[in-house]
N, C-alpha and C positions, 0 to 999 in steps of 0.2 A: 398439568393434565390437559391433553389436547384431544378433542373429539368427544362425541356424545357417548360412545361406548366406554371410553376411558373414564369419563366423568361418572357414568353409572357404576362402573366397577369401583372407582375410588370412593363414591358416596356411601359404600357399605361401611366405611369407617365412622360414619356419623350416626347419630341416634336414629334419624329418619332417613331412609334411602331416597335418592333423587327421584322426583316425580315431576315431569314437565307440567307447566301451567295448563297447557292445552295439548291434546294429542292430535296428530295429523289426521285430518278427515272429519273433525268435529265441525258442526255448523259455524261456530265462532271462528275457527281457524280458516275455513273456506271463505267466510264473509270478509275476513281481514285480508286474505290473499286477493280476492276479487277487488276490494277497495284499492289496494296497492296497485294492482294491474291497471285499474281505471285511471288512477292518477298518473301512472307512467305513460299510458296511452295519450292522455290529454297533453302532457308535456311534450311528447314526441310529435303530436299533431301541431302544436303551437310552433315547435322548432321547424317543422316542415313548412308551415305557412310562412314563417320568417324567411326561410331559404328561398322559397318560391317568389316572394315579393322582392327579395334582393336580386334575383336573376332578372326579373322584369325591368328593374331600374337600370341595370347595366345594358 
């Protein structure tokens, strides 16, 4: 089974149909996405700082 729609269709064969843990747009989901984006931003900023420092040394 590949993809969300296929999983939903396939889940009809089970006793309980597929229900995602969180739906897109919930506060929890948005908080999780914001947290992930903040971590990615920090990592990108650290990498940028490393590259800038490397350029100065050369």
